[in-house]
C-alpha positions as CSV (number, residue, x, y, z in Angstrom):
1,X,0.0,0.0,0.0
2,X,1.2,3.5,-0.9
3,X,0.3,6.8,0.6
4,X,1.3,10.4,0.1
5,X,0.9,12.5,3.3
6,X,1.0,16.2,2.4
7,X,1.7,18.6,5.3
8,X,0.9,22.2,4.3
9,X,-0.9,25.4,5.4
10,X,-2.7,25.6,2.0
11,X,-2.6,28.3,-0.6
12,X,-1.1,26.5,-3.7
13,X,-0.1,29.3,-6.1
14,X,2.1,27.7,-8.9
15,X,1.4,25.2,-11.6
16,X,-1.2,22.5,-11.9
17,X,-4.2,22.2,-9.6
18,X,-3.3,20.1,-6.6
19,X,-6.8,18.6,-6.6
20,X,-6.3,17.3,-10.2
21,X,-2.8,16.0,-9.1
22,X,-4.3,14.2,-6.1
23,X,-6.9,12.6,-8.4
24,X,-4.1,11.4,-10.7
25,X,-2.4,9.8,-7.7
26,X,-5.5,8.0,-6.7
27,X,-6.0,6.7,-10.2
28,X,-2.7,4.9,-9.8
29,X,-3.5,3.4,-6.4
30,X,-1.9,6.0,-4.2
31,X,-4.0,7.6,-1.4
32,X,-3.4,11.2,-0.6
33,X,-3.9,12.5,3.0
34,X,-3.5,16.1,4.0
35,X,-2.6,17.6,7.3
36,X,-3.3,21.4,7.4
37,X,-1.0,22.7,10.1
38,X,-1.5,26.0,11.9
39,X,0.6,27.8,14.5
40,X,-0.7,30.8,16.3
41,X,-2.9,32.0,13.5
42,X,-5.4,30.1,11.3
43,X,-5.6,28.7,7.9
44,X,-7.8,31.0,5.7
45,X,-11.0,29.8,4.2
46,X,-9.3,29.3,0.8
47,X,-6.6,27.2,2.4
48,X,-9.0,25.0,4.3
49,X,-11.2,24.4,1.3
50,X,-8.1,23.5,-0.8
51,X,-6.9,21.0,1.9
52,X,-10.2,19.3,2.0
53,X,-10.6,19.1,-1.8
54,X,-7.1,17.6,-2.2
55,X,-7.7,14.8,0.3
56,X,-11.2,14.1,-1.2
57,X,-9.7,13.9,-4.7
58,X,-6.9,11.7,-3.4
59,X,-9.2,9.2,-1.7
60,X,-7.8,10.2,1.7
61,X,-8.6,12.3,4.8
62,X,-7.8,15.8,5.8
63,X,-7.3,17.4,9.2
64,X,-6.6,21.0,10.3
65,X,-4.3,20.8,13.4
66,X,-2.0,22.8,15.6
67,X,1.7,22.1,15.7
68,X,1.2,20.3,19.0
69,X,-1.3,17.9,17.4
70,X,0.6,17.2,14.2
71,X,2.6,14.1,15.3
72,X,-0.5,12.3,16.6
73,X,-2.5,13.3,13.5
74,X,0.1,12.0,11.0
75,X,0.2,8.6,12.8
76,X,-3.6,8.4,13.0
77,X,-4.1,9.2,9.3
78,X,-1.5,6.7,8.3
79,X,-3.1,3.9,10.4
80,X,-6.7,4.7,9.4
81,X,-5.8,4.8,5.7
82,X,-4.3,1.3,6.0
83,X,-7.4,0.0,7.8
84,X,-9.7,1.7,5.3
85,X,-7.8,0.3,2.3
86,X,-8.0,-3.3,3.6
87,X,-11.7,-2.9,4.5
88,X,-12.5,-1.6,1.1
89,X,-10.7,-4.5,-0.6
90,X,-12.4,-7.1,1.5
91,X,-15.9,-5.5,1.0
92,X,-15.3,-5.5,-2.8
93,X,-14.3,-9.1,-2.7
94,X,-17.4,-10.1,-0.6
95,X,-19.7,-8.2,-3.0
96,X,-18.1,-9.8,-6.1
97,X,-18.1,-13.4,-4.8
98,X,-21.1,-13.5,-2.6
99,X,-23.3,-10.5,-3.3
100,X,-22.7,-9.1,0.2
101,X,-22.4,-5.4,0.8
102,X,-19.9,-5.5,3.6
103,X,-18.2,-7.6,6.3
104,X,-21.2,-6.7,8.6
105,X,-23.5,-8.8,6.4
106,X,-21.6,-12.0,7.3
107,X,-22.9,-14.4,10.0
108,X,-21.4,-13.4,13.4
109,X,-18.9,-16.3,13.7
110,X,-17.6,-15.7,10.1
111,X,-17.6,-12.0,10.6
112,X,-15.4,-12.3,13.7
113,X,-12.9,-14.5,11.8
114,X,-12.7,-12.0,8.9
115,X,-12.3,-9.0,11.2
116,X,-9.4,-10.8,12.9
117,X,-7.6,-11.4,9.7
118,X,-8.2,-7.8,8.6
119,X,-6.6,-6.6,11.8
120,X,-3.6,-8.8,11.2
121,X,-3.3,-7.4,7.7
122,X,-3.1,-3.9,9.1
123,X,0.1,-4.9,10.9
124,X,1.6,-7.2,8.2
125,X,0.9,-5.6,4.8
126,X,3.8,-3.7,3.2
127,X,3.4,0.0,3.6
128,X,5.2,2.9,1.9
129,X,4.5,6.5,2.9
130,X,5.9,9.6,1.2
131,X,5.7,12.7,3.4
132,X,5.5,15.8,1.2
133,X,6.3,18.9,3.2
134,X,5.4,22.5,2.3
135,X,8.4,24.7,3.1
136,X,7.0,27.9,1.7
137,X,7.8,31.0,3.8
138,X,4.6,30.7,5.9
139,X,5.6,27.3,7.1
140,X,8.8,28.3,8.8
141,X,7.5,28.5,12.4
142,X,6.1,25.0,12.0
143,X,9.1,23.0,10.7
144,X,10.3,21.8,14.1
145,X,6.9,20.2,14.7
146,X,7.0,18.7,11.2
147,X,10.4,17.1,11.8
148,X,9.1,15.7,15.1
149,X,6.0,14.3,13.4
150,X,8.2,12.6,10.7
151,X,10.5,11.0,13.3
152,X,7.6,9.8,15.4
153,X,5.8,8.3,12.4
154,X,9.0,6.4,11.4
155,X,9.3,5.0,14.9
156,X,5.7,3.9,14.9
157,X,6.2,2.1,11.6
158,X,9.2,0.3,12.9
159,X,6.9,-1.4,15.4
160,X,4.8,-2.9,12.6
161,X,5.4,-6.5,11.6
162,X,5.1,-5.8,7.9
163,X,7.8,-4.0,5.9
164,X,7.4,-0.2,6.2
165,X,9.3,2.6,4.7
166,X,9.1,6.4,4.6
167,X,10.5,8.9,2.0
168,X,10.5,12.7,2.5
169,X,10.2,15.5,0.0
170,X,9.9,19.2,0.5
171,X,8.6,21.9,-1.9
172,X,9.3,24.3,-3.5
173,X,12.5,22.9,-4.9
174,X,15.9,24.3,-4.8
175,X,16.1,24.6,-8.5
176,X,13.6,26.0,-11.0
177,X,13.2,22.8,-13.0
178,X,12.0,20.6,-10.1
179,X,9.0,21.5,-8.0
180,X,10.2,19.5,-5.0
181,X,13.3,18.0,-3.5
182,X,13.9,14.5,-2.2
183,X,15.3,14.9,1.3
184,X,15.3,11.2,2.4
185,X,14.9,8.1,0.1
186,X,12.9,5.1,1.3
187,X,14.0,4.2,4.8
188,X,12.7,2.6,8.0
189,X,15.4,4.1,10.1
190,X,14.1,7.0,12.3
191,X,17.7,8.2,12.7
192,X,17.9,9.1,9.0
193,X,15.0,11.6,9.2
194,X,16.3,13.9,11.9
195,X,17.3,17.5,11.1
196,X,16.1,17.2,7.5
197,X,15.3,20.9,7.0
198,X,18.1,22.7,8.9
199,X,19.6,24.1,5.7
200,X,16.5,24.8,3.7
201,X,16.0,28.4,2.6
202,X,12.3,29.1,2.9
203,X,10.6,30.4,-0.2
204,X,7.3,32.1,-1.0
205,X,5.9,30.0,-3.8
206,X,3.7,26.9,-3.1
207,X,3.7,24.5,-6.1
208,X,1.6,21.9,-4.5
209,X,0.2,20.3,-7.6
210,X,3.5,19.9,-9.5
211,X,5.1,18.6,-6.3
212,X,2.4,15.9,-5.9
213,X,2.9,14.8,-9.6
214,X,6.7,14.6,-9.0
215,X,6.1,12.3,-6.0
216,X,3.8,10.1,-8.0
217,X,6.6,9.7,-10.6
218,X,9.0,8.9,-7.8
219,X,6.7,6.1,-6.4
220,X,6.2,4.7,-9.9
221,X,10.0,4.6,-10.5
222,X,11.0,3.1,-7.2
223,X,8.0,0.8,-6.5
224,X,7.1,-0.5,-10.0
225,X,3.4,-1.3,-10.3
226,X,1.8,1.1,-7.9
227,X,-1.7,-0.1,-8.0
228,X,-2.9,-1.0,-4.5
229,X,-2.1,-4.5,-3.5
230,X,-3.0,-6.8,-0.6
231,X,-1.4,-10.0,0.6
232,X,-3.6,-13.0,-0.2
233,X,-4.8,-14.0,3.3
234,X,-7.1,-16.9,4.2
235,X,-10.2,-14.9,4.9
236,X,-13.2,-17.0,3.9
237,X,-14.0,-20.5,2.9
238,X,-16.2,-21.5,0.0
239,X,-18.9,-23.8,1.2
240,X,-19.0,-22.7,4.8
241,X,-22.4,-22.3,6.5
242,X,-24.2,-19.0,6.2
243,X,-23.9,-18.8,2.4
244,X,-20.1,-18.8,2.3
245,X,-18.6,-21.4,0.0
246,X,-15.5,-23.6,0.6
247,X,-11.8,-22.9,-0.2
248,X,-10.3,-19.7,1.1
249,X,-10.6,-16.5,-1.0
250,X,-9.6,-12.8,-1.0
C-alpha cells in the first residue's frame, strides 16, 4: 500500500491544480492524505477548502491541526488509511463473490474471523508513505513540529510486523526545473529523518500540484506497479455455512 501525506498550510499558487494532481495519484492506487497545520494563526477559508478538496480527490482524509497535534494526527491518518484500504478491498471481494455489501453482512462467527484477519493485515501488509512537506515561507515556524512528526511516524512504523518505509520530500524545490526535492529516500530508520530541514531556505511559492505529480513519478519509478495490493490471506472458505462457500478466498 502506498500513501502520500501532504503537510501544508494551503494556498497553492504555482502550476497544476493540486486537486487534479491528487486525483491522478488515486487513479494509480496512491492515497493522498493532507494535514493542514497551523501555529498561532489560522488557515484561511481558501486554504481550508483546498486542503479538504485535495484529500477528497486523493481518496484520503484531511485534518486541520495545531503544531502540537501534528505528530499524533500524522500517525492516526496513516493507520486509518491502511485499515480503510483493507476494509474496502475485503468488501469489494465479498460483493463480487457472494453479493454481500460488507463484512457486517456475514454471519457473526464468520464476521469475527474475517475481522481478525483484517486486523492482522493492518500490521503485516507492506506500507510505503511519502511525506510531502510544504516549506514555503509561511511554514517556517512549523518545521520543528513537522520534523518531530516525521520522526515519530517512522518510529511507529518500525513497530509494525510488515515491511514499512518512509520517504521525505519538500517543496518548493531548490532549482527552477524541479517543483520539490527528495530529502530522504525510502527508509525505515528514524535516525535518517532527523534535522532534515536545517539548511532549507524558505521560499514564498507553493507549487503543491507539481510537487504531488513529481512524488507520484518517484513512487512509480521506485516501486514499480503502484496499483494498491494486498497480501492474499485466508479470509473465507467457499462452502461454509451462512452462504459462504468452501476454499479460502480474498
